[in-house]
mmCIF file as gemmi writes it, N, C-alpha and C atoms, coordinates in Angstrom:
data_model
loop_
_atom_site.group_PDB
_atom_site.id
_atom_site.type_symbol
_atom_site.label_atom_id
_atom_site.label_alt_id
_atom_site.label_comp_id
_atom_site.label_asym_id
_atom_site.label_entity_id
_atom_site.label_seq_id
_atom_site.pdbx_PDB_ins_code
_atom_site.Cartn_x
_atom_site.Cartn_y
_atom_site.Cartn_z
_atom_site.occupancy
_atom_site.B_iso_or_equiv
_atom_site.pdbx_formal_charge
_atom_site.auth_seq_id
_atom_site.auth_asym_id
_atom_site.pdbx_PDB_model_num
ATOM 1 N N . UNK Axp A 1 ? -106.929 44.262 -172.901 1 0 ? 1 A 1
ATOM 2 C CA . UNK Axp A 1 ? -106.198 43.129 -172.376 1 0 ? 1 A 1
ATOM 3 C C . UNK Axp A 1 ? -105.367 43.606 -171.184 1 0 ? 1 A 1
ATOM 4 N N . UNK Axp A 2 ? -105.375 42.821 -170.137 1 0 ? 2 A 1
ATOM 5 C CA . UNK Axp A 2 ? -104.625 43.188 -168.93 1 0 ? 2 A 1
ATOM 6 C C . UNK Axp A 2 ? -103.125 43.016 -169.157 1 0 ? 2 A 1
ATOM 7 N N . UNK Axp A 3 ? -102.35 43.748 -168.371 1 0 ? 3 A 1
ATOM 8 C CA . UNK Axp A 3 ? -100.892 43.733 -168.54 1 0 ? 3 A 1
ATOM 9 C C . UNK Axp A 3 ? -100.316 42.344 -168.274 1 0 ? 3 A 1
ATOM 10 N N . UNK Axp A 4 ? -100.827 41.665 -167.253 1 0 ? 4 A 1
ATOM 11 C CA . UNK Axp A 4 ? -100.295 40.337 -166.937 1 0 ? 4 A 1
ATOM 12 C C . UNK Axp A 4 ? -100.505 39.374 -168.097 1 0 ? 4 A 1
ATOM 13 N N . UNK Axp A 5 ? -101.662 39.436 -168.72 1 0 ? 5 A 1
ATOM 14 C CA . UNK Axp A 5 ? -101.941 38.546 -169.855 1 0 ? 5 A 1
ATOM 15 C C . UNK Axp A 5 ? -101.031 38.889 -171.031 1 0 ? 5 A 1
ATOM 16 N N . UNK Axp A 6 ? -100.782 40.174 -171.23 1 0 ? 6 A 1
ATOM 17 C CA . UNK Axp A 6 ? -99.893 40.604 -172.307 1 0 ? 6 A 1
ATOM 18 C C . UNK Axp A 6 ? -98.478 40.054 -172.097 1 0 ? 6 A 1
ATOM 19 N N . UNK Axp A 7 ? -98.005 40.118 -170.848 1 0 ? 7 A 1
ATOM 20 C CA . UNK Axp A 7 ? -96.66 39.605 -170.565 1 0 ? 7 A 1
ATOM 21 C C . UNK Axp A 7 ? -96.589 38.089 -170.743 1 0 ? 7 A 1
ATOM 22 N N . UNK Axp A 8 ? -97.646 37.375 -170.361 1 0 ? 8 A 1
ATOM 23 C CA . UNK Axp A 8 ? -97.661 35.921 -170.567 1 0 ? 8 A 1
ATOM 24 C C . UNK Axp A 8 ? -97.646 35.569 -172.056 1 0 ? 8 A 1
ATOM 25 N N . UNK Axp A 9 ? -98.386 36.328 -172.846 1 0 ? 9 A 1
ATOM 26 C CA . UNK Axp A 9 ? -98.374 36.108 -174.297 1 0 ? 9 A 1
ATOM 27 C C . UNK Axp A 9 ? -96.982 36.405 -174.854 1 0 ? 9 A 1
ATOM 28 N N . UNK Axp A 10 ? -96.326 37.451 -174.343 1 0 ? 10 A 1
ATOM 29 C CA . UNK Axp A 10 ? -94.957 37.769 -174.764 1 0 ? 10 A 1
ATOM 30 C C . UNK Axp A 10 ? -93.992 36.642 -174.446 1 0 ? 10 A 1
ATOM 31 N N . UNK Axp A 11 ? -94.127 36.056 -173.259 1 0 ? 11 A 1
ATOM 32 C CA . UNK Axp A 11 ? -93.265 34.927 -172.887 1 0 ? 11 A 1
ATOM 33 C C . UNK Axp A 11 ? -93.479 33.771 -173.867 1 0 ? 11 A 1
ATOM 34 N N . UNK Axp A 12 ? -94.736 33.466 -174.166 1 0 ? 12 A 1
ATOM 35 C CA . UNK Axp A 12 ? -95.028 32.368 -175.091 1 0 ? 12 A 1
ATOM 36 C C . UNK Axp A 12 ? -94.47 32.651 -176.485 1 0 ? 12 A 1
ATOM 37 N N . UNK Axp A 13 ? -94.631 33.877 -176.963 1 0 ? 13 A 1
ATOM 38 C CA . UNK Axp A 13 ? -94.14 34.208 -178.305 1 0 ? 13 A 1
ATOM 39 C C . UNK Axp A 13 ? -92.614 34.169 -178.37 1 0 ? 13 A 1
ATOM 40 N N . UNK Axp A 14 ? -91.94 34.688 -177.342 1 0 ? 14 A 1
ATOM 41 C CA . UNK Axp A 14 ? -90.48 34.632 -177.341 1 0 ? 14 A 1
ATOM 42 C C . UNK Axp A 14 ? -89.986 33.193 -177.234 1 0 ? 14 A 1
ATOM 43 N N . UNK Axp A 15 ? -90.733 32.342 -176.533 1 0 ? 15 A 1
ATOM 44 C CA . UNK Axp A 15 ? -90.36 30.925 -176.448 1 0 ? 15 A 1
ATOM 45 C C . UNK Axp A 15 ? -90.472 30.259 -177.818 1 0 ? 15 A 1
ATOM 46 N N . UNK Axp A 16 ? -91.575 30.521 -178.515 1 0 ? 16 A 1
ATOM 47 C CA . UNK Axp A 16 ? -91.733 29.956 -179.857 1 0 ? 16 A 1
ATOM 48 C C . UNK Axp A 16 ? -90.678 30.499 -180.818 1 0 ? 16 A 1
ATOM 49 N N . UNK Axp A 17 ? -90.37 31.788 -180.709 1 0 ? 17 A 1
ATOM 50 C CA . UNK Axp A 17 ? -89.33 32.383 -181.542 1 0 ? 17 A 1
ATOM 51 C C . UNK Axp A 17 ? -87.979 31.728 -181.273 1 0 ? 17 A 1
ATOM 52 N N . UNK Axp A 18 ? -87.678 31.498 -180.002 1 0 ? 18 A 1
ATOM 53 C CA . UNK Axp A 18 ? -86.422 30.839 -179.641 1 0 ? 18 A 1
ATOM 54 C C . UNK Axp A 18 ? -86.333 29.446 -180.265 1 0 ? 18 A 1
ATOM 55 N N . UNK Axp A 19 ? -87.406 28.671 -180.126 1 0 ? 19 A 1
ATOM 56 C CA . UNK Axp A 19 ? -87.392 27.318 -180.679 1 0 ? 19 A 1
ATOM 57 C C . UNK Axp A 19 ? -87.241 27.333 -182.198 1 0 ? 19 A 1
ATOM 58 N N . UNK Axp A 20 ? -87.938 28.271 -182.846 1 0 ? 20 A 1
ATOM 59 C CA . UNK Axp A 20 ? -87.85 28.358 -184.306 1 0 ? 20 A 1
ATOM 60 C C . UNK Axp A 20 ? -86.451 28.763 -184.756 1 0 ? 20 A 1
ATOM 61 N N . UNK Axp A 21 ? -85.827 29.697 -184.051 1 0 ? 21 A 1
ATOM 62 C CA . UNK Axp A 21 ? -84.493 30.142 -184.439 1 0 ? 21 A 1
ATOM 63 C C . UNK Axp A 21 ? -83.438 29.073 -184.195 1 0 ? 21 A 1
ATOM 64 N N . UNK Axp A 22 ? -83.571 28.304 -183.127 1 0 ? 22 A 1
ATOM 65 C CA . UNK Axp A 22 ? -82.636 27.204 -182.896 1 0 ? 22 A 1
ATOM 66 C C . UNK Axp A 22 ? -82.805 26.134 -183.969 1 0 ? 22 A 1
ATOM 67 N N . UNK Axp A 23 ? -84.045 25.836 -184.317 1 0 ? 23 A 1
ATOM 68 C CA . UNK Axp A 23 ? -84.307 24.868 -185.383 1 0 ? 23 A 1
ATOM 69 C C . UNK Axp A 23 ? -83.745 25.366 -186.713 1 0 ? 23 A 1
ATOM 70 N N . UNK Axp A 24 ? -83.967 26.632 -187.012 1 0 ? 24 A 1
ATOM 71 C CA . UNK Axp A 24 ? -83.433 27.209 -188.249 1 0 ? 24 A 1
ATOM 72 C C . UNK Axp A 24 ? -81.909 27.162 -188.265 1 0 ? 24 A 1
ATOM 73 N N . UNK Axp A 25 ? -81.291 27.52 -187.133 1 0 ? 25 A 1
ATOM 74 C CA . UNK Axp A 25 ? -79.836 27.481 -187.058 1 0 ? 25 A 1
ATOM 75 C C . UNK Axp A 25 ? -79.278 26.084 -187.246 1 0 ? 25 A 1
ATOM 76 N N . UNK Axp A 26 ? -79.946 25.099 -186.669 1 0 ? 26 A 1
ATOM 77 C CA . UNK Axp A 26 ? -79.503 23.714 -186.838 1 0 ? 26 A 1
ATOM 78 C C . UNK Axp A 26 ? -79.621 23.269 -188.291 1 0 ? 26 A 1
ATOM 79 N N . UNK Axp A 27 ? -80.726 23.644 -188.917 1 0 ? 27 A 1
ATOM 80 C CA . UNK Axp A 27 ? -80.906 23.289 -190.322 1 0 ? 27 A 1
ATOM 81 C C . UNK Axp A 27 ? -79.858 23.986 -191.185 1 0 ? 27 A 1
ATOM 82 N N . UNK Axp A 28 ? -79.582 25.25 -190.902 1 0 ? 28 A 1
ATOM 83 C CA . UNK Axp A 28 ? -78.577 25.98 -191.682 1 0 ? 28 A 1
ATOM 84 C C . UNK Axp A 28 ? -77.182 25.38 -191.503 1 0 ? 28 A 1
ATOM 85 N N . UNK Axp A 29 ? -76.902 24.896 -190.295 1 0 ? 29 A 1
ATOM 86 C CA . UNK Axp A 29 ? -75.617 24.21 -190.098 1 0 ? 29 A 1
ATOM 87 C C . UNK Axp A 29 ? -75.548 22.919 -190.907 1 0 ? 29 A 1
ATOM 88 N N . UNK Axp A 30 ? -76.672 22.226 -191.017 1 0 ? 30 A 1
ATOM 89 C CA . UNK Axp A 30 ? -76.664 20.959 -191.745 1 0 ? 30 A 1
ATOM 90 C C . UNK Axp A 30 ? -76.462 21.15 -193.248 1 0 ? 30 A 1
ATOM 91 N N . UNK Axp A 31 ? -76.836 22.31 -193.768 1 0 ? 31 A 1
ATOM 92 C CA . UNK Axp A 31 ? -76.627 22.559 -195.197 1 0 ? 31 A 1
ATOM 93 C C . UNK Axp A 31 ? -75.376 23.403 -195.445 1 0 ? 31 A 1
ATOM 94 N N . UNK Axp A 32 ? -74.528 23.49 -194.399 1 0 ? 32 A 1
ATOM 95 C CA . UNK Axp A 32 ? -73.218 24.149 -194.506 1 0 ? 32 A 1
ATOM 96 C C . UNK Axp A 32 ? -73.302 25.67 -194.714 1 0 ? 32 A 1
ATOM 97 N N . UNK Axp A 33 ? -74.306 26.299 -194.191 1 0 ? 33 A 1
ATOM 98 C CA . UNK Axp A 33 ? -74.416 27.758 -194.249 1 0 ? 33 A 1
ATOM 99 C C . UNK Axp A 33 ? -74.075 28.304 -192.866 1 0 ? 33 A 1
ATOM 100 N N . UNK Axp A 34 ? -72.791 28.327 -192.574 1 0 ? 34 A 1
ATOM 101 C CA . UNK Axp A 34 ? -72.316 28.602 -191.219 1 0 ? 34 A 1
ATOM 102 C C . UNK Axp A 34 ? -72.622 30.035 -190.759 1 0 ? 34 A 1
ATOM 103 N N . UNK Axp A 35 ? -72.456 31.022 -191.621 1 0 ? 35 A 1
ATOM 104 C CA . UNK Axp A 35 ? -72.672 32.413 -191.215 1 0 ? 35 A 1
ATOM 105 C C . UNK Axp A 35 ? -74.123 32.667 -190.82 1 0 ? 35 A 1
ATOM 106 N N . UNK Axp A 36 ? -75.06 32.194 -191.623 1 0 ? 36 A 1
ATOM 107 C CA . UNK Axp A 36 ? -76.471 32.395 -191.294 1 0 ? 36 A 1
ATOM 108 C C . UNK Axp A 36 ? -76.87 31.585 -190.061 1 0 ? 36 A 1
ATOM 109 N N . UNK Axp A 37 ? -76.251 30.423 -189.879 1 0 ? 37 A 1
ATOM 110 C CA . UNK Axp A 37 ? -76.543 29.608 -188.696 1 0 ? 37 A 1
ATOM 111 C C . UNK Axp A 37 ? -76.096 30.334 -187.429 1 0 ? 37 A 1
ATOM 112 N N . UNK Axp A 38 ? -74.917 30.921 -187.463 1 0 ? 38 A 1
ATOM 113 C CA . UNK Axp A 38 ? -74.422 31.668 -186.301 1 0 ? 38 A 1
ATOM 114 C C . UNK Axp A 38 ? -75.329 32.866 -186.022 1 0 ? 38 A 1
ATOM 115 N N . UNK Axp A 39 ? -75.751 33.545 -187.076 1 0 ? 39 A 1
ATOM 116 C CA . UNK Axp A 39 ? -76.671 34.677 -186.903 1 0 ? 39 A 1
ATOM 117 C C . UNK Axp A 39 ? -77.979 34.211 -186.278 1 0 ? 39 A 1
ATOM 118 N N . UNK Axp A 40 ? -78.486 33.078 -186.72 1 0 ? 40 A 1
ATOM 119 C CA . UNK Axp A 40 ? -79.726 32.542 -186.174 1 0 ? 40 A 1
ATOM 120 C C . UNK Axp A 40 ? -79.579 32.197 -184.695 1 0 ? 40 A 1
ATOM 121 N N . UNK Axp A 41 ? -78.449 31.591 -184.323 1 0 ? 41 A 1
ATOM 122 C CA . UNK Axp A 41 ? -78.219 31.272 -182.914 1 0 ? 41 A 1
ATOM 123 C C . UNK Axp A 41 ? -78.082 32.535 -182.069 1 0 ? 41 A 1
ATOM 124 N N . UNK Axp A 42 ? -77.478 33.564 -182.625 1 0 ? 42 A 1
ATOM 125 C CA . UNK Axp A 42 ? -77.366 34.821 -181.885 1 0 ? 42 A 1
ATOM 126 C C . UNK Axp A 42 ? -78.736 35.47 -181.686 1 0 ? 42 A 1
ATOM 127 N N . UNK Axp A 43 ? -79.577 35.417 -182.702 1 0 ? 43 A 1
ATOM 128 C CA . UNK Axp A 43 ? -80.934 35.938 -182.543 1 0 ? 43 A 1
ATOM 129 C C . UNK Axp A 43 ? -81.725 35.103 -181.535 1 0 ? 43 A 1
ATOM 130 N N . UNK Axp A 44 ? -81.473 33.805 -181.494 1 0 ? 44 A 1
ATOM 131 C CA . UNK Axp A 44 ? -82.127 32.954 -180.498 1 0 ? 44 A 1
ATOM 132 C C . UNK Axp A 44 ? -81.701 33.365 -179.097 1 0 ? 44 A 1
ATOM 133 N N . UNK Axp A 45 ? -80.432 33.719 -178.954 1 0 ? 45 A 1
ATOM 134 C CA . UNK Axp A 45 ? -79.927 34.209 -177.671 1 0 ? 45 A 1
ATOM 135 C C . UNK Axp A 45 ? -80.659 35.494 -177.29 1 0 ? 45 A 1
ATOM 136 N N . UNK Axp A 46 ? -80.919 36.357 -178.264 1 0 ? 46 A 1
ATOM 137 C CA . UNK Axp A 46 ? -81.69 37.573 -178.014 1 0 ? 46 A 1
ATOM 138 C C . UNK Axp A 46 ? -83.12 37.268 -177.609 1 0 ? 46 A 1
ATOM 139 N N . UNK Axp A 47 ? -83.704 36.222 -178.168 1 0 ? 47 A 1
ATOM 140 C CA . UNK Axp A 47 ? -85.062 35.828 -177.797 1 0 ? 47 A 1
ATOM 141 C C . UNK Axp A 47 ? -85.13 35.378 -176.339 1 0 ? 47 A 1
ATOM 142 N N . UNK Axp A 48 ? -84.05 34.767 -175.86 1 0 ? 48 A 1
ATOM 143 C CA . UNK Axp A 48 ? -83.998 34.375 -174.449 1 0 ? 48 A 1
ATOM 144 C C . UNK Axp A 48 ? -84.055 35.617 -173.569 1 0 ? 48 A 1
ATOM 145 N N . UNK Axp A 49 ? -83.36 36.678 -173.967 1 0 ? 49 A 1
ATOM 146 C CA . UNK Axp A 49 ? -83.431 37.918 -173.196 1 0 ? 49 A 1
ATOM 147 C C . UNK Axp A 49 ? -84.837 38.502 -173.233 1 0 ? 49 A 1
ATOM 148 N N . UNK Axp A 50 ? -85.533 38.349 -174.347 1 0 ? 50 A 1
ATOM 149 C CA . UNK Axp A 50 ? -86.927 38.78 -174.423 1 0 ? 50 A 1
ATOM 150 C C . UNK Axp A 50 ? -87.808 37.998 -173.458 1 0 ? 50 A 1
ATOM 151 N N . UNK Axp A 51 ? -87.571 36.7 -173.368 1 0 ? 51 A 1
ATOM 152 C CA . UNK Axp A 51 ? -88.312 35.874 -172.413 1 0 ? 51 A 1
ATOM 153 C C . UNK Axp A 51 ? -88.072 36.344 -170.986 1 0 ? 51 A 1
ATOM 154 N N . UNK Axp A 52 ? -86.809 36.563 -170.656 1 0 ? 52 A 1
ATOM 155 C CA . UNK Axp A 52 ? -86.457 36.987 -169.304 1 0 ? 52 A 1
ATOM 156 C C . UNK Axp A 52 ? -87.077 38.348 -168.993 1 0 ? 52 A 1
ATOM 157 N N . UNK Axp A 53 ? -87.054 39.244 -169.967 1 0 ? 53 A 1
ATOM 158 C CA . UNK Axp A 53 ? -87.655 40.563 -169.771 1 0 ? 53 A 1
ATOM 159 C C . UNK Axp A 53 ? -89.148 40.482 -169.53 1 0 ? 53 A 1
ATOM 160 N N . UNK Axp A 54 ? -89.847 39.688 -170.32 1 0 ? 54 A 1
ATOM 161 C CA . UNK Axp A 54 ? -91.295 39.527 -170.129 1 0 ? 54 A 1
ATOM 162 C C . UNK Axp A 54 ? -91.607 38.851 -168.795 1 0 ? 54 A 1
ATOM 163 N N . UNK Axp A 55 ? -90.786 37.896 -168.407 1 0 ? 55 A 1
ATOM 164 C CA . UNK Axp A 55 ? -90.992 37.239 -167.123 1 0 ? 55 A 1
ATOM 165 C C . UNK Axp A 55 ? -90.799 38.214 -165.968 1 0 ? 55 A 1
ATOM 166 N N . UNK Axp A 56 ? -89.794 39.07 -166.072 1 0 ? 56 A 1
ATOM 167 C CA . UNK Axp A 56 ? -89.56 40.079 -165.027 1 0 ? 56 A 1
ATOM 168 C C . UNK Axp A 56 ? -90.721 41.073 -164.956 1 0 ? 56 A 1
ATOM 169 N N . UNK Axp A 57 ? -91.21 41.5 -166.111 1 0 ? 57 A 1
ATOM 170 C CA . UNK Axp A 57 ? -92.354 42.417 -166.125 1 0 ? 57 A 1
ATOM 171 C C . UNK Axp A 57 ? -93.607 41.755 -165.566 1 0 ? 57 A 1
ATOM 172 N N . UNK Axp A 58 ? -93.78 40.478 -165.863 1 0 ? 58 A 1
ATOM 173 C CA . UNK Axp A 58 ? -94.923 39.741 -165.32 1 0 ? 58 A 1
ATOM 174 C C . UNK Axp A 58 ? -94.835 39.661 -163.794 1 0 ? 58 A 1
ATOM 175 N N . UNK Axp A 59 ? -93.658 39.346 -163.281 1 0 ? 59 A 1
ATOM 176 C CA . UNK Axp A 59 ? -93.476 39.255 -161.828 1 0 ? 59 A 1
ATOM 177 C C . UNK Axp A 59 ? -93.705 40.615 -161.17 1 0 ? 59 A 1
ATOM 178 N N . UNK Axp A 60 ? -93.226 41.678 -161.789 1 0 ? 60 A 1
ATOM 179 C CA . UNK Axp A 60 ? -93.425 43.021 -161.241 1 0 ? 60 A 1
ATOM 180 C C . UNK Axp A 60 ? -94.903 43.383 -161.225 1 0 ? 60 A 1
ATOM 181 N N . UNK Axp A 61 ? -95.61 43.059 -162.293 1 0 ? 61 A 1
ATOM 182 C CA . UNK Axp A 61 ? -97.04 43.374 -162.361 1 0 ? 61 A 1
ATOM 183 C C . UNK Axp A 61 ? -97.827 42.562 -161.341 1 0 ? 61 A 1
ATOM 184 N N . UNK Axp A 62 ? -97.457 41.307 -161.156 1 0 ? 62 A 1
ATOM 185 C CA . UNK Axp A 62 ? -98.135 40.475 -160.161 1 0 ? 62 A 1
ATOM 186 C C . UNK Axp A 62 ? -97.933 41.042 -158.763 1 0 ? 62 A 1
ATOM 187 N N . UNK Axp A 63 ? -96.709 41.449 -158.45 1 0 ? 63 A 1
ATOM 188 C CA . UNK Axp A 63 ? -96.428 42.044 -157.139 1 0 ? 63 A 1
ATOM 189 C C . UNK Axp A 63 ? -97.187 43.356 -156.968 1 0 ? 63 A 1
ATOM 190 N N . UNK Axp A 64 ? -97.26 44.146 -158.026 1 0 ? 64 A 1
ATOM 191 C CA . UNK Axp A 64 ? -97.983 45.417 -157.965 1 0 ? 64 A 1
ATOM 192 C C . UNK Axp A 64 ? -99.471 45.178 -157.72 1 0 ? 64 A 1
ATOM 193 N N . UNK Axp A 65 ? -100.055 44.197 -158.391 1 0 ? 65 A 1
ATOM 194 C CA . UNK Axp A 65 ? -101.472 43.89 -158.192 1 0 ? 65 A 1
ATOM 195 C C . UNK Axp A 65 ? -101.747 43.432 -156.761 1 0 ? 65 A 1
ATOM 196 N N . UNK Axp A 66 ? -100.848 42.613 -156.219 1 0 ? 66 A 1
ATOM 197 C CA . UNK Axp A 66 ? -101.026 42.148 -154.842 1 0 ? 66 A 1
ATOM 198 C C . UNK Axp A 66 ? -100.895 43.307 -153.849 1 0 ? 66 A 1
ATOM 199 N N . UNK Axp A 67 ? -99.97 44.223 -154.11 1 0 ? 67 A 1
ATOM 200 C CA . UNK Axp A 67 ? -99.797 45.371 -153.218 1 0 ? 67 A 1
ATOM 201 C C . UNK Axp A 67 ? -101.026 46.282 -153.246 1 0 ? 67 A 1
ATOM 202 N N . UNK Axp A 68 ? -101.582 46.489 -154.423 1 0 ? 68 A 1
ATOM 203 C CA . UNK Axp A 68 ? -102.787 47.323 -154.536 1 0 ? 68 A 1
ATOM 204 C C . UNK Axp A 68 ? -103.953 46.66 -153.812 1 0 ? 68 A 1
ATOM 205 N N . UNK Axp A 69 ? -104.098 45.346 -153.964 1 0 ? 69 A 1
ATOM 206 C CA . UNK Axp A 69 ? -105.185 44.636 -153.277 1 0 ? 69 A 1
ATOM 207 C C . UNK Axp A 69 ? -105.013 44.716 -151.763 1 0 ? 69 A 1
ATOM 208 N N . UNK Axp A 70 ? -103.788 44.587 -151.278 1 0 ? 70 A 1
ATOM 209 C CA . UNK Axp A 70 ? -103.539 44.678 -149.832 1 0 ? 70 A 1
ATOM 210 C C . UNK Axp A 70 ? -103.835 46.087 -149.316 1 0 ? 70 A 1
ATOM 211 N N . UNK Axp A 71 ? -103.482 47.101 -150.087 1 0 ? 71 A 1
ATOM 212 C CA . UNK Axp A 71 ? -103.762 48.481 -149.682 1 0 ? 71 A 1
ATOM 213 C C . UNK Axp A 71 ? -105.271 48.74 -149.635 1 0 ? 71 A 1
ATOM 214 N N . UNK Axp A 72 ? -106.001 48.187 -150.584 1 0 ? 72 A 1
ATOM 215 C CA . UNK Axp A 72 ? -107.471 48.348 -150.575 1 0 ? 72 A 1
ATOM 216 C C . UNK Axp A 72 ? -108.089 47.67 -149.357 1 0 ? 72 A 1
ATOM 217 N N . UNK Axp A 73 ? -107.606 46.463 -149.037 1 0 ? 73 A 1
ATOM 218 C CA . UNK Axp A 73 ? -108.126 45.766 -147.863 1 0 ? 73 A 1
ATOM 219 C C . UNK Axp A 73 ? -107.829 46.541 -146.585 1 0 ? 73 A 1
ATOM 220 N N . UNK Axp A 74 ? -106.62 47.087 -146.492 1 0 ? 74 A 1
ATOM 221 C CA . UNK Axp A 74 ? -106.256 47.858 -145.308 1 0 ? 74 A 1
ATOM 222 C C . UNK Axp A 74 ? -107.111 49.115 -145.192 1 0 ? 74 A 1
ATOM 223 N N . UNK Axp A 75 ? -107.377 49.774 -146.3 1 0 ? 75 A 1
ATOM 224 C CA . UNK Axp A 75 ? -108.204 50.977 -146.278 1 0 ? 75 A 1
ATOM 225 C C . UNK Axp A 75 ? -109.65 50.647 -145.928 1 0 ? 75 A 1
ATOM 226 N N . UNK Axp A 76 ? -110.157 49.519 -146.423 1 0 ? 76 A 1
ATOM 227 C CA . UNK Axp A 76 ? -111.518 49.106 -146.086 1 0 ? 76 A 1
ATOM 228 C C . UNK Axp A 76 ? -111.643 48.802 -144.598 1 0 ? 76 A 1
ATOM 229 N N . UNK Axp A 77 ? -110.609 48.202 -144.018 1 0 ? 77 A 1
ATOM 230 C CA . UNK Axp A 77 ? -110.635 47.905 -142.585 1 0 ? 77 A 1
ATOM 231 C C . UNK Axp A 77 ? -110.592 49.179 -141.758 1 0 ? 77 A 1
ATOM 232 N N . UNK Axp A 78 ? -109.888 50.199 -142.23 1 0 ? 78 A 1
ATOM 233 C CA . UNK Axp A 78 ? -109.832 51.466 -141.51 1 0 ? 78 A 1
ATOM 234 C C . UNK Axp A 78 ? -111.167 52.199 -141.596 1 0 ? 78 A 1
ATOM 235 N N . UNK Axp A 79 ? -111.842 52.08 -142.717 1 0 ? 79 A 1
ATOM 236 C CA . UNK Axp A 79 ? -113.104 52.781 -142.913 1 0 ? 79 A 1
ATOM 237 C C . UNK Axp A 79 ? -114.257 52.132 -142.141 1 0 ? 79 A 1
ATOM 238 N N . UNK Axp A 80 ? -114.116 50.868 -141.805 1 0 ? 80 A 1
ATOM 239 C CA . UNK Axp A 80 ? -115.217 50.172 -141.114 1 0 ? 80 A 1
ATOM 240 C C . UNK Axp A 80 ? -115.208 50.435 -139.663 1 0 ? 80 A 1
């Protein structure tokens, strides 16, 4: 599996994790379990950082792929 696809899958998984943790935290608040609800919201906050990290890695990999392609084109033009 290519790195870009891996990072996109990571973004999707962290997004689903975030939604699940917010839903869990809301449900825990509704049943008056405040400590676990706060913990769930804090973990959801951590999932947002996971999303941002995967997005940054995806952007870096995309830029790296474009730079490699440009270098190959430049080298092919020099060789011709």
